mmCIF file of the N, C-alpha and C atoms, coordinates in Angstrom:
data_MODEL
# 
_entry.id   MODEL 
# 
loop_
_atom_site.group_PDB 
_atom_site.id 
_atom_site.type_symbol 
_atom_site.label_atom_id 
_atom_site.label_alt_id 
_atom_site.label_comp_id 
_atom_site.label_asym_id 
_atom_site.label_entity_id 
_atom_site.label_seq_id 
_atom_site.pdbx_PDB_ins_code 
_atom_site.Cartn_x 
_atom_site.Cartn_y 
_atom_site.Cartn_z 
_atom_site.occupancy 
_atom_site.B_iso_or_equiv 
_atom_site.pdbx_formal_charge 
_atom_site.auth_seq_id 
_atom_site.auth_comp_id 
_atom_site.auth_asym_id 
_atom_site.auth_atom_id 
_atom_site.pdbx_PDB_model_num 
ATOM 1   N N  . UNK A 1 1  ? 0.849   -1.182 0.000   1.00 0.00 ? 1  UNK A N  1 
ATOM 2   C CA . UNK A 1 1  ? 0.000   0.000  0.000   1.00 0.00 ? 1  UNK A CA 1 
ATOM 3   C C  . UNK A 1 1  ? 0.889   1.238  0.000   1.00 0.00 ? 1  UNK A C  1 
ATOM 4   N N  . UNK A 1 2  ? 0.557   2.190  -0.834  1.00 0.00 ? 2  UNK A N  1 
ATOM 5   C CA . UNK A 1 2  ? 1.293   3.447  -0.933  1.00 0.00 ? 2  UNK A CA 1 
ATOM 6   C C  . UNK A 1 2  ? 0.520   4.535  -0.204  1.00 0.00 ? 2  UNK A C  1 
ATOM 7   N N  . UNK A 1 3  ? 1.187   5.644  0.077   1.00 0.00 ? 3  UNK A N  1 
ATOM 8   C CA . UNK A 1 3  ? 0.528   6.728  0.789   1.00 0.00 ? 3  UNK A CA 1 
ATOM 9   C C  . UNK A 1 3  ? 0.911   8.087  0.251   1.00 0.00 ? 3  UNK A C  1 
ATOM 10  N N  . UNK A 1 4  ? 0.059   9.057  0.530   1.00 0.00 ? 4  UNK A N  1 
ATOM 11  C CA . UNK A 1 4  ? 0.322   10.437 0.132   1.00 0.00 ? 4  UNK A CA 1 
ATOM 12  C C  . UNK A 1 4  ? -0.405  11.376 1.083   1.00 0.00 ? 4  UNK A C  1 
ATOM 13  N N  . UNK A 1 5  ? 0.125   12.582 1.170   1.00 0.00 ? 5  UNK A N  1 
ATOM 14  C CA . UNK A 1 5  ? -0.560  13.663 1.865   1.00 0.00 ? 5  UNK A CA 1 
ATOM 15  C C  . UNK A 1 5  ? -1.095  14.608 0.802   1.00 0.00 ? 5  UNK A C  1 
ATOM 16  N N  . UNK A 1 6  ? -2.345  15.010 0.952   1.00 0.00 ? 6  UNK A N  1 
ATOM 17  C CA . UNK A 1 6  ? -2.935  15.977 0.036   1.00 0.00 ? 6  UNK A CA 1 
ATOM 18  C C  . UNK A 1 6  ? -3.297  17.207 0.858   1.00 0.00 ? 6  UNK A C  1 
ATOM 19  N N  . UNK A 1 7  ? -2.676  18.313 0.519   1.00 0.00 ? 7  UNK A N  1 
ATOM 20  C CA . UNK A 1 7  ? -2.923  19.586 1.186   1.00 0.00 ? 7  UNK A CA 1 
ATOM 21  C C  . UNK A 1 7  ? -4.064  20.278 0.449   1.00 0.00 ? 7  UNK A C  1 
ATOM 22  N N  . UNK A 1 8  ? -5.042  20.771 1.194   1.00 0.00 ? 8  UNK A N  1 
ATOM 23  C CA . UNK A 1 8  ? -6.264  21.303 0.593   1.00 0.00 ? 8  UNK A CA 1 
ATOM 24  C C  . UNK A 1 8  ? -6.503  22.742 1.035   1.00 0.00 ? 8  UNK A C  1 
ATOM 25  N N  . UNK A 1 9  ? -6.720  23.616 0.053   1.00 0.00 ? 9  UNK A N  1 
ATOM 26  C CA . UNK A 1 9  ? -7.152  24.986 0.341   1.00 0.00 ? 9  UNK A CA 1 
ATOM 27  C C  . UNK A 1 9  ? -8.655  25.071 0.126   1.00 0.00 ? 9  UNK A C  1 
ATOM 28  N N  . UNK A 1 10 ? -9.271  26.026 0.795   1.00 0.00 ? 10 UNK A N  1 
ATOM 29  C CA . UNK A 1 10 ? -10.716 26.194 0.753   1.00 0.00 ? 10 UNK A CA 1 
ATOM 30  C C  . UNK A 1 10 ? -11.064 27.382 -0.136  1.00 0.00 ? 10 UNK A C  1 
ATOM 31  N N  . UNK A 1 11 ? -12.085 27.209 -0.957  1.00 0.00 ? 11 UNK A N  1 
ATOM 32  C CA . UNK A 1 11 ? -12.563 28.324 -1.784  1.00 0.00 ? 11 UNK A CA 1 
ATOM 33  C C  . UNK A 1 11 ? -13.316 29.306 -0.888  1.00 0.00 ? 11 UNK A C  1 
ATOM 34  N N  . UNK A 1 12 ? -12.908 30.546 -0.944  1.00 0.00 ? 12 UNK A N  1 
ATOM 35  C CA . UNK A 1 12 ? -13.541 31.556 -0.089  1.00 0.00 ? 12 UNK A CA 1 
ATOM 36  C C  . UNK A 1 12 ? -14.881 32.027 -0.637  1.00 0.00 ? 12 UNK A C  1 
ATOM 37  N N  . UNK A 1 13 ? -15.143 31.760 -1.911  1.00 0.00 ? 13 UNK A N  1 
ATOM 38  C CA . UNK A 1 13 ? -16.394 32.211 -2.525  1.00 0.00 ? 13 UNK A CA 1 
ATOM 39  C C  . UNK A 1 13 ? -17.545 31.218 -2.331  1.00 0.00 ? 13 UNK A C  1 
ATOM 40  N N  . UNK A 1 14 ? -17.287 30.138 -1.626  1.00 0.00 ? 14 UNK A N  1 
ATOM 41  C CA . UNK A 1 14 ? -18.315 29.118 -1.386  1.00 0.00 ? 14 UNK A CA 1 
ATOM 42  C C  . UNK A 1 14 ? -18.640 29.100 0.109   1.00 0.00 ? 14 UNK A C  1 
ATOM 43  N N  . UNK A 1 15 ? -19.912 29.304 0.465   1.00 0.00 ? 15 UNK A N  1 
ATOM 44  C CA . UNK A 1 15 ? -20.289 29.365 1.882   1.00 0.00 ? 15 UNK A CA 1 
ATOM 45  C C  . UNK A 1 15 ? -20.398 27.982 2.534   1.00 0.00 ? 15 UNK A C  1 
ATOM 46  N N  . UNK A 1 16 ? -19.245 27.394 2.811   1.00 0.00 ? 16 UNK A N  1 
ATOM 47  C CA . UNK A 1 16 ? -19.202 26.099 3.480   1.00 0.00 ? 16 UNK A CA 1 
ATOM 48  C C  . UNK A 1 16 ? -18.015 26.132 4.443   1.00 0.00 ? 16 UNK A C  1 
ATOM 49  N N  . UNK A 1 17 ? -18.170 25.521 5.600   1.00 0.00 ? 17 UNK A N  1 
ATOM 50  C CA . UNK A 1 17 ? -17.112 25.595 6.611   1.00 0.00 ? 17 UNK A CA 1 
ATOM 51  C C  . UNK A 1 17 ? -16.001 24.585 6.339   1.00 0.00 ? 17 UNK A C  1 
ATOM 52  N N  . UNK A 1 18 ? -14.848 24.868 6.898   1.00 0.00 ? 18 UNK A N  1 
ATOM 53  C CA . UNK A 1 18 ? -13.707 23.958 6.791   1.00 0.00 ? 18 UNK A CA 1 
ATOM 54  C C  . UNK A 1 18 ? -14.075 22.604 7.393   1.00 0.00 ? 18 UNK A C  1 
ATOM 55  N N  . UNK A 1 19 ? -14.775 22.612 8.508   1.00 0.00 ? 19 UNK A N  1 
ATOM 56  C CA . UNK A 1 19 ? -15.178 21.368 9.161   1.00 0.00 ? 19 UNK A CA 1 
ATOM 57  C C  . UNK A 1 19 ? -16.093 20.534 8.263   1.00 0.00 ? 19 UNK A C  1 
ATOM 58  N N  . UNK A 1 20 ? -17.049 21.181 7.603   1.00 0.00 ? 20 UNK A N  1 
ATOM 59  C CA . UNK A 1 20 ? -17.953 20.456 6.703   1.00 0.00 ? 20 UNK A CA 1 
ATOM 60  C C  . UNK A 1 20 ? -17.185 19.812 5.549   1.00 0.00 ? 20 UNK A C  1 
ATOM 61  N N  . UNK A 1 21 ? -16.225 20.539 5.011   1.00 0.00 ? 21 UNK A N  1 
ATOM 62  C CA . UNK A 1 21 ? -15.411 20.002 3.922   1.00 0.00 ? 21 UNK A CA 1 
ATOM 63  C C  . UNK A 1 21 ? -14.597 18.817 4.425   1.00 0.00 ? 21 UNK A C  1 
ATOM 64  N N  . UNK A 1 22 ? -13.973 18.967 5.579   1.00 0.00 ? 22 UNK A N  1 
ATOM 65  C CA . UNK A 1 22 ? -13.167 17.885 6.153   1.00 0.00 ? 22 UNK A CA 1 
ATOM 66  C C  . UNK A 1 22 ? -14.015 16.643 6.406   1.00 0.00 ? 22 UNK A C  1 
ATOM 67  N N  . UNK A 1 23 ? -15.223 16.829 6.898   1.00 0.00 ? 23 UNK A N  1 
ATOM 68  C CA . UNK A 1 23 ? -16.109 15.689 7.156   1.00 0.00 ? 23 UNK A CA 1 
ATOM 69  C C  . UNK A 1 23 ? -16.501 14.986 5.859   1.00 0.00 ? 23 UNK A C  1 
ATOM 70  N N  . UNK A 1 24 ? -16.698 15.748 4.799   1.00 0.00 ? 24 UNK A N  1 
ATOM 71  C CA . UNK A 1 24 ? -17.007 15.149 3.495   1.00 0.00 ? 24 UNK A CA 1 
ATOM 72  C C  . UNK A 1 24 ? -15.823 14.356 2.965   1.00 0.00 ? 24 UNK A C  1 
ATOM 73  N N  . UNK A 1 25 ? -14.633 14.908 3.121   1.00 0.00 ? 25 UNK A N  1 
ATOM 74  C CA . UNK A 1 25 ? -13.423 14.213 2.670   1.00 0.00 ? 25 UNK A CA 1 
ATOM 75  C C  . UNK A 1 25 ? -13.239 12.914 3.446   1.00 0.00 ? 25 UNK A C  1 
ATOM 76  N N  . UNK A 1 26 ? -13.517 12.946 4.736   1.00 0.00 ? 26 UNK A N  1 
ATOM 77  C CA . UNK A 1 26 ? -13.323 11.771 5.595   1.00 0.00 ? 26 UNK A CA 1 
ATOM 78  C C  . UNK A 1 26 ? -14.183 10.582 5.169   1.00 0.00 ? 26 UNK A C  1 
ATOM 79  N N  . UNK A 1 27 ? -15.254 10.824 4.450   1.00 0.00 ? 27 UNK A N  1 
ATOM 80  C CA . UNK A 1 27 ? -16.150 9.751  4.007   1.00 0.00 ? 27 UNK A CA 1 
ATOM 81  C C  . UNK A 1 27 ? -15.635 9.016  2.770   1.00 0.00 ? 27 UNK A C  1 
ATOM 82  N N  . UNK A 1 28 ? -14.613 9.554  2.123   1.00 0.00 ? 28 UNK A N  1 
ATOM 83  C CA . UNK A 1 28 ? -14.107 8.957  0.883   1.00 0.00 ? 28 UNK A CA 1 
ATOM 84  C C  . UNK A 1 28 ? -13.279 7.715  1.199   1.00 0.00 ? 28 UNK A C  1 
ATOM 85  N N  . UNK A 1 29 ? -13.515 6.676  0.418   1.00 0.00 ? 29 UNK A N  1 
ATOM 86  C CA . UNK A 1 29 ? -12.765 5.419  0.558   1.00 0.00 ? 29 UNK A CA 1 
ATOM 87  C C  . UNK A 1 29 ? -11.273 5.709  0.413   1.00 0.00 ? 29 UNK A C  1 
ATOM 88  N N  . UNK A 1 30 ? -10.472 5.017  1.148   1.00 0.00 ? 30 UNK A N  1 
ATOM 89  C CA . UNK A 1 30 ? -9.009  5.102  1.129   1.00 0.00 ? 30 UNK A CA 1 
ATOM 90  C C  . UNK A 1 30 ? -8.434  6.304  1.880   1.00 0.00 ? 30 UNK A C  1 
ATOM 91  N N  . UNK A 1 31 ? -9.279  7.203  2.383   1.00 0.00 ? 31 UNK A N  1 
ATOM 92  C CA . UNK A 1 31 ? -8.782  8.301  3.217   1.00 0.00 ? 31 UNK A CA 1 
ATOM 93  C C  . UNK A 1 31 ? -8.550  7.736  4.610   1.00 0.00 ? 31 UNK A C  1 
ATOM 94  N N  . UNK A 1 32 ? -7.320  7.848  5.100   1.00 0.00 ? 32 UNK A N  1 
ATOM 95  C CA . UNK A 1 32 ? -7.026  7.294  6.424   1.00 0.00 ? 32 UNK A CA 1 
ATOM 96  C C  . UNK A 1 32 ? -7.021  8.355  7.518   1.00 0.00 ? 32 UNK A C  1 
ATOM 97  N N  . UNK A 1 33 ? -6.710  9.600  7.162   1.00 0.00 ? 33 UNK A N  1 
ATOM 98  C CA . UNK A 1 33 ? -6.686  10.678 8.156   1.00 0.00 ? 33 UNK A CA 1 
ATOM 99  C C  . UNK A 1 33 ? -7.082  11.990 7.489   1.00 0.00 ? 33 UNK A C  1 
ATOM 100 N N  . UNK A 1 34 ? -7.773  12.830 8.253   1.00 0.00 ? 34 UNK A N  1 
ATOM 101 C CA . UNK A 1 34 ? -8.088  14.189 7.814   1.00 0.00 ? 34 UNK A CA 1 
ATOM 102 C C  . UNK A 1 34 ? -7.760  15.102 8.981   1.00 0.00 ? 34 UNK A C  1 
ATOM 103 N N  . UNK A 1 35 ? -6.866  16.056 8.741   1.00 0.00 ? 35 UNK A N  1 
ATOM 104 C CA . UNK A 1 35 ? -6.405  16.940 9.811   1.00 0.00 ? 35 UNK A CA 1 
ATOM 105 C C  . UNK A 1 35 ? -6.731  18.395 9.484   1.00 0.00 ? 35 UNK A C  1 
ATOM 106 N N  . UNK A 1 36 ? -7.200  19.127 10.480  1.00 0.00 ? 36 UNK A N  1 
ATOM 107 C CA . UNK A 1 36 ? -7.395  20.566 10.349  1.00 0.00 ? 36 UNK A CA 1 
ATOM 108 C C  . UNK A 1 36 ? -6.154  21.243 10.894  1.00 0.00 ? 36 UNK A C  1 
ATOM 109 N N  . UNK A 1 37 ? -5.640  22.228 10.164  1.00 0.00 ? 37 UNK A N  1 
ATOM 110 C CA . UNK A 1 37 ? -4.409  22.893 10.589  1.00 0.00 ? 37 UNK A CA 1 
ATOM 111 C C  . UNK A 1 37 ? -4.593  24.403 10.644  1.00 0.00 ? 37 UNK A C  1 
ATOM 112 N N  . UNK A 1 38 ? -3.616  25.049 11.237  1.00 0.00 ? 38 UNK A N  1 
ATOM 113 C CA . UNK A 1 38 ? -3.644  26.507 11.334  1.00 0.00 ? 38 UNK A CA 1 
ATOM 114 C C  . UNK A 1 38 ? -2.771  27.150 10.264  1.00 0.00 ? 38 UNK A C  1 
ATOM 115 N N  . UNK A 1 39 ? -2.218  26.373 9.403   1.00 0.00 ? 39 UNK A N  1 
ATOM 116 C CA . UNK A 1 39 ? -1.284  26.878 8.404   1.00 0.00 ? 39 UNK A CA 1 
ATOM 117 C C  . UNK A 1 39 ? -1.948  27.342 7.123   1.00 0.00 ? 39 UNK A C  1 
ATOM 118 N N  . UNK A 1 40 ? -1.120  27.456 6.104   1.00 0.00 ? 40 UNK A N  1 
ATOM 119 C CA . UNK A 1 40 ? -1.562  27.915 4.789   1.00 0.00 ? 40 UNK A CA 1 
ATOM 120 C C  . UNK A 1 40 ? -2.589  26.961 4.176   1.00 0.00 ? 40 UNK A C  1 
ATOM 121 N N  . UNK A 1 41 ? -2.474  25.682 4.507   1.00 0.00 ? 41 UNK A N  1 
ATOM 122 C CA . UNK A 1 41 ? -3.382  24.646 4.006   1.00 0.00 ? 41 UNK A CA 1 
ATOM 123 C C  . UNK A 1 41 ? -4.260  24.201 5.176   1.00 0.00 ? 41 UNK A C  1 
ATOM 124 N N  . UNK A 1 42 ? -5.520  24.636 5.244   1.00 0.00 ? 42 UNK A N  1 
ATOM 125 C CA . UNK A 1 42 ? -6.349  24.344 6.407   1.00 0.00 ? 42 UNK A CA 1 
ATOM 126 C C  . UNK A 1 42 ? -6.717  22.874 6.596   1.00 0.00 ? 42 UNK A C  1 
ATOM 127 N N  . UNK A 1 43 ? -6.602  22.082 5.521   1.00 0.00 ? 43 UNK A N  1 
ATOM 128 C CA . UNK A 1 43 ? -6.899  20.652 5.633   1.00 0.00 ? 43 UNK A CA 1 
ATOM 129 C C  . UNK A 1 43 ? -5.745  19.859 5.034   1.00 0.00 ? 43 UNK A C  1 
ATOM 130 N N  . UNK A 1 44 ? -5.311  18.837 5.767   1.00 0.00 ? 44 UNK A N  1 
ATOM 131 C CA . UNK A 1 44 ? -4.324  17.893 5.241   1.00 0.00 ? 44 UNK A CA 1 
ATOM 132 C C  . UNK A 1 44 ? -4.953  16.509 5.307   1.00 0.00 ? 44 UNK A C  1 
ATOM 133 N N  . UNK A 1 45 ? -4.895  15.813 4.179   1.00 0.00 ? 45 UNK A N  1 
ATOM 134 C CA . UNK A 1 45 ? -5.506  14.491 4.056   1.00 0.00 ? 45 UNK A CA 1 
ATOM 135 C C  . UNK A 1 45 ? -4.409  13.459 3.839   1.00 0.00 ? 45 UNK A C  1 
ATOM 136 N N  . UNK A 1 46 ? -4.488  12.347 4.558   1.00 0.00 ? 46 UNK A N  1 
ATOM 137 C CA . UNK A 1 46 ? -3.589  11.224 4.288   1.00 0.00 ? 46 UNK A CA 1 
ATOM 138 C C  . UNK A 1 46 ? -4.409  10.160 3.582   1.00 0.00 ? 46 UNK A C  1 
ATOM 139 N N  . UNK A 1 47 ? -3.922  9.723  2.433   1.00 0.00 ? 47 UNK A N  1 
ATOM 140 C CA . UNK A 1 47 ? -4.632  8.722  1.643   1.00 0.00 ? 47 UNK A CA 1 
ATOM 141 C C  . UNK A 1 47 ? -3.735  7.521  1.412   1.00 0.00 ? 47 UNK A C  1 
ATOM 142 N N  . UNK A 1 48 ? -4.336  6.351  1.424   1.00 0.00 ? 48 UNK A N  1 
ATOM 143 C CA . UNK A 1 48 ? -3.648  5.116  1.058   1.00 0.00 ? 48 UNK A CA 1 
ATOM 144 C C  . UNK A 1 48 ? -4.160  4.709  -0.316  1.00 0.00 ? 48 UNK A C  1 
ATOM 145 N N  . UNK A 1 49 ? -3.265  4.281  -1.185  1.00 0.00 ? 49 UNK A N  1 
ATOM 146 C CA . UNK A 1 49 ? -3.665  3.913  -2.541  1.00 0.00 ? 49 UNK A CA 1 
ATOM 147 C C  . UNK A 1 49 ? -2.758  2.800  -3.046  1.00 0.00 ? 49 UNK A C  1 
ATOM 148 N N  . UNK A 1 50 ? -3.189  2.142  -4.103  1.00 0.00 ? 50 UNK A N  1 
ATOM 149 C CA . UNK A 1 50 ? -2.413  1.029  -4.647  1.00 0.00 ? 50 UNK A CA 1 
ATOM 150 C C  . UNK A 1 50 ? -1.641  1.415  -5.901  1.00 0.00 ? 50 UNK A C  1 
ATOM 151 N N  . UNK A 1 51 ? -2.194  2.303  -6.718  1.00 0.00 ? 51 UNK A N  1 
ATOM 152 C CA . UNK A 1 51 ? -1.522  2.708  -7.957  1.00 0.00 ? 51 UNK A CA 1 
ATOM 153 C C  . UNK A 1 51 ? -1.573  4.225  -8.095  1.00 0.00 ? 51 UNK A C  1 
ATOM 154 N N  . UNK A 1 52 ? -0.727  4.756  -8.958  1.00 0.00 ? 52 UNK A N  1 
ATOM 155 C CA . UNK A 1 52 ? -0.752  6.200  -9.220  1.00 0.00 ? 52 UNK A CA 1 
ATOM 156 C C  . UNK A 1 52 ? -2.090  6.601  -9.834  1.00 0.00 ? 52 UNK A C  1 
ATOM 157 N N  . UNK A 1 53 ? -2.700  5.697  -10.574 1.00 0.00 ? 53 UNK A N  1 
ATOM 158 C CA . UNK A 1 53 ? -4.027  5.973  -11.135 1.00 0.00 ? 53 UNK A CA 1 
ATOM 159 C C  . UNK A 1 53 ? -5.045  6.166  -10.019 1.00 0.00 ? 53 UNK A C  1 
ATOM 160 N N  . UNK A 1 54 ? -4.961  5.348  -8.967  1.00 0.00 ? 54 UNK A N  1 
ATOM 161 C CA . UNK A 1 54 ? -5.853  5.510  -7.811  1.00 0.00 ? 54 UNK A CA 1 
ATOM 162 C C  . UNK A 1 54 ? -5.663  6.881  -7.168  1.00 0.00 ? 54 UNK A C  1 
ATOM 163 N N  . UNK A 1 55 ? -4.417  7.289  -7.001  1.00 0.00 ? 55 UNK A N  1 
ATOM 164 C CA . UNK A 1 55 ? -4.130  8.596  -6.405  1.00 0.00 ? 55 UNK A CA 1 
ATOM 165 C C  . UNK A 1 55 ? -4.667  9.710  -7.291  1.00 0.00 ? 55 UNK A C  1 
ATOM 166 N N  . UNK A 1 56 ? -4.416  9.601  -8.580  1.00 0.00 ? 56 UNK A N  1 
ATOM 167 C CA . UNK A 1 56 ? -4.904  10.600 -9.527  1.00 0.00 ? 56 UNK A CA 1 
ATOM 168 C C  . UNK A 1 56 ? -6.425  10.688 -9.498  1.00 0.00 ? 56 UNK A C  1 
ATOM 169 N N  . UNK A 1 57 ? -7.093  9.552  -9.488  1.00 0.00 ? 57 UNK A N  1 
ATOM 170 C CA . UNK A 1 57 ? -8.561  9.545  -9.430  1.00 0.00 ? 57 UNK A CA 1 
ATOM 171 C C  . UNK A 1 57 ? -9.073  10.198 -8.156  1.00 0.00 ? 57 UNK A C  1 
ATOM 172 N N  . UNK A 1 58 ? -8.393  9.961  -7.043  1.00 0.00 ? 58 UNK A N  1 
ATOM 173 C CA . UNK A 1 58 ? -8.800  10.580 -5.786  1.00 0.00 ? 58 UNK A CA 1 
ATOM 174 C C  . UNK A 1 58 ? -8.751  12.103 -5.897  1.00 0.00 ? 58 UNK A C  1 
ATOM 175 N N  . UNK A 1 59 ? -7.620  12.617 -6.375  1.00 0.00 ? 59 UNK A N  1 
ATOM 176 C CA . UNK A 1 59 ? -7.448  14.074 -6.436  1.00 0.00 ? 59 UNK A CA 1 
ATOM 177 C C  . UNK A 1 59 ? -8.341  14.695 -7.508  1.00 0.00 ? 59 UNK A C  1 
ATOM 178 N N  . UNK A 1 60 ? -8.326  14.124 -8.699  1.00 0.00 ? 60 UNK A N  1 
ATOM 179 C CA . UNK A 1 60 ? -9.029  14.725 -9.834  1.00 0.00 ? 60 UNK A CA 1 
ATOM 180 C C  . UNK A 1 60 ? -10.535 14.479 -9.787  1.00 0.00 ? 60 UNK A C  1 
ATOM 181 N N  . UNK A 1 61 ? -10.940 13.287 -9.418  1.00 0.00 ? 61 UNK A N  1 
ATOM 182 C CA . UNK A 1 61 ? -12.366 12.947 -9.466  1.00 0.00 ? 61 UNK A CA 1 
ATOM 183 C C  . UNK A 1 61 ? -13.081 13.095 -8.130  1.00 0.00 ? 61 UNK A C  1 
ATOM 184 N N  . UNK A 1 62 ? -12.541 12.483 -7.086  1.00 0.00 ? 62 UNK A N  1 
ATOM 185 C CA . UNK A 1 62 ? -13.230 12.474 -5.794  1.00 0.00 ? 62 UNK A CA 1 
ATOM 186 C C  . UNK A 1 62 ? -13.134 13.809 -5.055  1.00 0.00 ? 62 UNK A C  1 
ATOM 187 N N  . UNK A 1 63 ? -11.919 14.268 -4.850  1.00 0.00 ? 63 UNK A N  1 
ATOM 188 C CA . UNK A 1 63 ? -11.693 15.471 -4.046  1.00 0.00 ? 63 UNK A CA 1 
ATOM 189 C C  . UNK A 1 63 ? -12.273 16.713 -4.714  1.00 0.00 ? 63 UNK A C  1 
ATOM 190 N N  . UNK A 1 64 ? -12.112 16.812 -6.017  1.00 0.00 ? 64 UNK A N  1 
ATOM 191 C CA . UNK A 1 64 ? -12.580 18.006 -6.724  1.00 0.00 ? 64 UNK A CA 1 
ATOM 192 C C  . UNK A 1 64 ? -14.101 18.127 -6.748  1.00 0.00 ? 64 UNK A C  1 
ATOM 193 N N  . UNK A 1 65 ? -14.822 17.049 -6.476  1.00 0.00 ? 65 UNK A N  1 
ATOM 194 C CA . UNK A 1 65 ? -16.289 17.078 -6.447  1.00 0.00 ? 65 UNK A CA 1 
ATOM 195 C C  . UNK A 1 65 ? -16.833 17.713 -5.174  1.00 0.00 ? 65 UNK A C  1 
ATOM 196 N N  . UNK A 1 66 ? -16.011 17.794 -4.151  1.00 0.00 ? 66 UNK A N  1 
ATOM 197 C CA . UNK A 1 66 ? -16.488 18.284 -2.857  1.00 0.00 ? 66 UNK A CA 1 
ATOM 198 C C  . UNK A 1 66 ? -16.608 19.803 -2.889  1.00 0.00 ? 66 UNK A C  1 
ATOM 199 N N  . UNK A 1 67 ? -17.784 20.255 -2.551  1.00 0.00 ? 67 UNK A N  1 
ATOM 200 C CA . UNK A 1 67 ? -18.086 21.685 -2.565  1.00 0.00 ? 67 UNK A CA 1 
ATOM 201 C C  . UNK A 1 67 ? -17.169 22.424 -1.596  1.00 0.00 ? 67 UNK A C  1 
ATOM 202 N N  . UNK A 1 68 ? -16.483 23.447 -2.103  1.00 0.00 ? 68 UNK A N  1 
ATOM 203 C CA . UNK A 1 68 ? -15.620 24.263 -1.268  1.00 0.00 ? 68 UNK A CA 1 
ATOM 204 C C  . UNK A 1 68 ? -14.149 23.936 -1.372  1.00 0.00 ? 68 UNK A C  1 
ATOM 205 N N  . UNK A 1 69 ? -13.817 22.792 -1.983  1.00 0.00 ? 69 UNK A N  1 
ATOM 206 C CA . UNK A 1 69 ? -12.404 22.438 -2.151  1.00 0.00 ? 69 UNK A CA 1 
ATOM 207 C C  . UNK A 1 69 ? -11.810 23.318 -3.243  1.00 0.00 ? 69 UNK A C  1 
ATOM 208 N N  . UNK A 1 70 ? -10.692 23.947 -2.914  1.00 0.00 ? 70 UNK A N  1 
ATOM 209 C CA . UNK A 1 70 ? -9.988  24.789 -3.875  1.00 0.00 ? 70 UNK A CA 1 
ATOM 210 C C  . UNK A 1 70 ? -8.733  24.106 -4.367  1.00 0.00 ? 70 UNK A C  1 
ATOM 211 N N  . UNK A 1 71 ? -7.649  24.819 -4.312  1.00 0.00 ? 71 UNK A N  1 
ATOM 212 C CA . UNK A 1 71 ? -6.358  24.305 -4.768  1.00 0.00 ? 71 UNK A CA 1 
ATOM 213 C C  . UNK A 1 71 ? -5.891  23.160 -3.869  1.00 0.00 ? 71 UNK A C  1 
ATOM 214 N N  . UNK A 1 72 ? -5.200  22.196 -4.488  1.00 0.00 ? 72 UNK A N  1 
ATOM 215 C CA . UNK A 1 72 ? -4.614  21.096 -3.719  1.00 0.00 ? 72 UNK A CA 1 
ATOM 216 C C  . UNK A 1 72 ? -3.149  20.931 -4.098  1.00 0.00 ? 72 UNK A C  1 
ATOM 217 N N  . UNK A 1 73 ? -2.406  20.331 -3.203  1.00 0.00 ? 73 UNK A N  1 
ATOM 218 C CA . UNK A 1 73 ? -1.004  19.987 -3.456  1.00 0.00 ? 73 UNK A CA 1 
ATOM 219 C C  . UNK A 1 73 ? -0.795  18.586 -2.893  1.00 0.00 ? 73 UNK A C  1 
ATOM 220 N N  . UNK A 1 74 ? -0.267  17.695 -3.711  1.00 0.00 ? 74 UNK A N  1 
ATOM 221 C CA . UNK A 1 74 ? -0.113  16.300 -3.318  1.00 0.00 ? 74 UNK A CA 1 
ATOM 222 C C  . UNK A 1 74 ? 1.353   15.958 -3.121  1.00 0.00 ? 74 UNK A C  1 
ATOM 223 N N  . UNK A 1 75 ? 1.650   15.327 -1.989  1.00 0.00 ? 75 UNK A N  1 
ATOM 224 C CA . UNK A 1 75 ? 3.014   14.915 -1.655  1.00 0.00 ? 75 UNK A CA 1 
ATOM 225 C C  . UNK A 1 75 ? 3.002   13.405 -1.439  1.00 0.00 ? 75 UNK A C  1 
ATOM 226 N N  . UNK A 1 76 ? 3.744   12.685 -2.271  1.00 0.00 ? 76 UNK A N  1 
ATOM 227 C CA . UNK A 1 76 ? 3.810   11.228 -2.177  1.00 0.00 ? 76 UNK A CA 1 
ATOM 228 C C  . UNK A 1 76 ? 4.793   10.836 -1.074  1.00 0.00 ? 76 UNK A C  1 
ATOM 229 N N  . UNK A 1 77 ? 4.391   9.886  -0.240  1.00 0.00 ? 77 UNK A N  1 
ATOM 230 C CA . UNK A 1 77 ? 5.263   9.376  0.821   1.00 0.00 ? 77 UNK A CA 1 
ATOM 231 C C  . UNK A 1 77 ? 6.227   8.368  0.202   1.00 0.00 ? 77 UNK A C  1 
ATOM 232 N N  . UNK A 1 78 ? 7.522   8.636  0.307   1.00 0.00 ? 78 UNK A N  1 
ATOM 233 C CA . UNK A 1 78 ? 8.535   7.749  -0.255  1.00 0.00 ? 78 UNK A CA 1 
ATOM 234 C C  . UNK A 1 78 ? 8.905   6.624  0.696   1.00 0.00 ? 78 UNK A C  1 
ATOM 235 N N  . UNK A 1 79 ? 8.975   6.946  1.991   1.00 0.00 ? 79 UNK A N  1 
ATOM 236 C CA . UNK A 1 79 ? 9.353   5.951  2.987   1.00 0.00 ? 79 UNK A CA 1 
ATOM 237 C C  . UNK A 1 79 ? 8.856   6.430  4.340   1.00 0.00 ? 79 UNK A C  1 
ATOM 238 N N  . UNK A 1 80 ? 8.510   5.505  5.204   1.00 0.00 ? 80 UNK A N  1 
ATOM 239 C CA . UNK A 1 80 ? 8.071   5.851  6.553   1.00 0.00 ? 80 UNK A CA 1 
ATOM 240 C C  . UNK A 1 80 ? 9.053   5.236  7.537   1.00 0.00 ? 80 UNK A C  1 
ATOM 241 N N  . UNK A 1 81 ? 9.684   6.071  8.338   1.00 0.00 ? 81 UNK A N  1 
ATOM 242 C CA . UNK A 1 81 ? 10.698  5.625  9.287   1.00 0.00 ? 81 UNK A CA 1 
ATOM 243 C C  . UNK A 1 81 ? 10.058  5.099  10.568  1.00 0.00 ? 81 UNK A C  1 
ATOM 244 N N  . UNK A 1 82 ? 9.043   5.782  11.037  1.00 0.00 ? 82 UNK A N  1 
ATOM 245 C CA . UNK A 1 82 ? 8.368   5.359  12.267  1.00 0.00 ? 82 UNK A CA 1 
ATOM 246 C C  . UNK A 1 82 ? 6.873   5.505  12.111  1.00 0.00 ? 82 UNK A C  1 
# 
């Protein structure tokens, strides 16, 4: 199983809360963690996937459908030490 972090920005022109967006993301298959942060990216998602196509489908198809999701940045996990 492979993993990635997806950093999510919120669209300010859509009247939906960060919490509502995070809760919607948490319902998606293969999402293992959803974190709210105080940084530039208010939501960080950890996803487990089997192929790059799965990761691409998550970002392009699943995540982009959620109302209020803006820009995203995806970071692939190369190795986990602990």
